[in-house]
C-alpha positions in Angstrom: 0.0 0.0 0.0 2.9 2.4 0.8 4.4 1.7 -2.6 1.0 2.6 -4.3 0.9 5.8 -2.3 4.5 6.6 -3.2 3.9 5.9 -6.9 0.7 8.0 -6.9 2.5 10.9 -5.1 5.4 10.7 -7.6 3.0 10.8 -10.5 1.1 13.8 -9.1 4.4 15.6 -8.6 5.5 15.0 -12.1 2.2 16.1 -13.5 1.7 19.1 -11.2 3.9 21.6 -13.0 7.5 21.0 -12.0 8.3 21.5 -15.6 8.3 25.2 -14.8 11.5 24.6 -12.8 13.1 22.9 -15.8 12.1 25.7 -18.1 13.4 28.3 -15.6 10.0 29.9 -15.1 9.9 29.7 -11.2 8.1 32.5 -9.6 10.2 35.5 -8.9 9.4 35.6 -5.2 10.3 31.9 -4.6 13.6 30.2 -5.2 13.6 27.1 -7.4 14.2 25.0 -4.2 11.2 26.6 -2.4 9.0 25.8 -5.5 10.3 22.3 -5.6 9.7 21.8 -1.9 6.2 23.2 -2.2 5.4 21.0 -5.2 6.7 18.0 -3.3 4.6 18.9 -0.2 1.5 19.4 -2.4 2.0 16.1 -4.1 2.6 14.3 -0.8 -0.6 15.7 0.7 -2.6 14.8 -2.4 -1.2 11.3 -2.2 -2.1 10.9 1.4 -5.6 12.1 0.7 -6.0 9.7 -2.2 -4.5 6.8 -0.2 -6.9 7.5 2.7 -9.8 7.4 0.3 -8.7 4.0 -1.0 -8.0 2.7 2.5 -11.4 3.7 3.7 -13.0 2.7 0.4 -14.6 6.1 0.2 -13.4 7.3 -3.2 -15.2 10.6 -3.1 -14.3 11.8 0.5 -11.6 14.1 -0.7 -12.4 14.3 -4.4 -13.3 18.0 -4.2 -10.3 19.1 -2.1 -7.8 21.5 -3.6 -4.3 21.5 -2.1 -1.9 24.4 -2.4 1.5 24.9 -0.7 3.5 28.1 -0.1 6.8 28.0 1.7 5.7 24.9 3.7 2.2 26.1 4.6 -0.6 24.0 3.1 -3.9 25.5 2.2 -6.9 23.1 1.9 -10.0 24.4 0.0 -13.0 22.9 -1.5 -15.9 20.8 -0.2 -16.2 17.7 2.0 -19.3 15.9 3.3 -18.6 15.8 7.0 -16.8 17.6 9.8 -14.8 14.4 10.4 -13.5 14.5 6.8 -12.5 18.1 7.2 -10.6 17.3 10.3 -9.0 14.2 8.8 -7.8 16.2 5.7 -6.1 18.7 8.0 -4.6 15.9 10.1 -3.2 14.1 7.0 -1.8 17.3 5.6 0.0 18.0 8.9 1.6 14.6 8.8 3.6 15.4 5.6 7.3 16.1 6.1 8.1 19.7 5.5 4.7 21.1 6.4 5.0 24.0 8.7 1.3 24.7 9.0 -2.1 23.9 7.6 -4.9 26.4 6.8 -8.1 24.5 6.5 -10.6 26.4 4.3 -12.7 23.3 3.6 -16.4 23.7 3.6 -18.7 21.0 4.9 -21.6 20.4 2.6 -23.7 17.4 3.3 -25.2 15.5 0.3 -29.0 15.6 0.4 -30.7 12.2 0.0 -33.6 12.0 -2.5 
């Protein structure tokens, strides 16, 4: 399971825009190393959220969560279905190496049954 999480996180990292670093287009206010660290943190958080979905067999729990990282601070935004999912997303993000803080802007929006 850890290998699957690692492979997923690596794939997300590769696809998340690290090509900007190779092309030399890193943001002026961030060093290339800071950008790479933030991209790595973002990918690791996304990987942990995806792995938690798979482990709990709840594929949609974090499907609408956006993850951003800036100088080690992770910002979570989007929608989850329960307060427990909101807290779990924050917990998982905080467990990632290099995370200095987590800003949890997730909104709880329950799904209405028909």
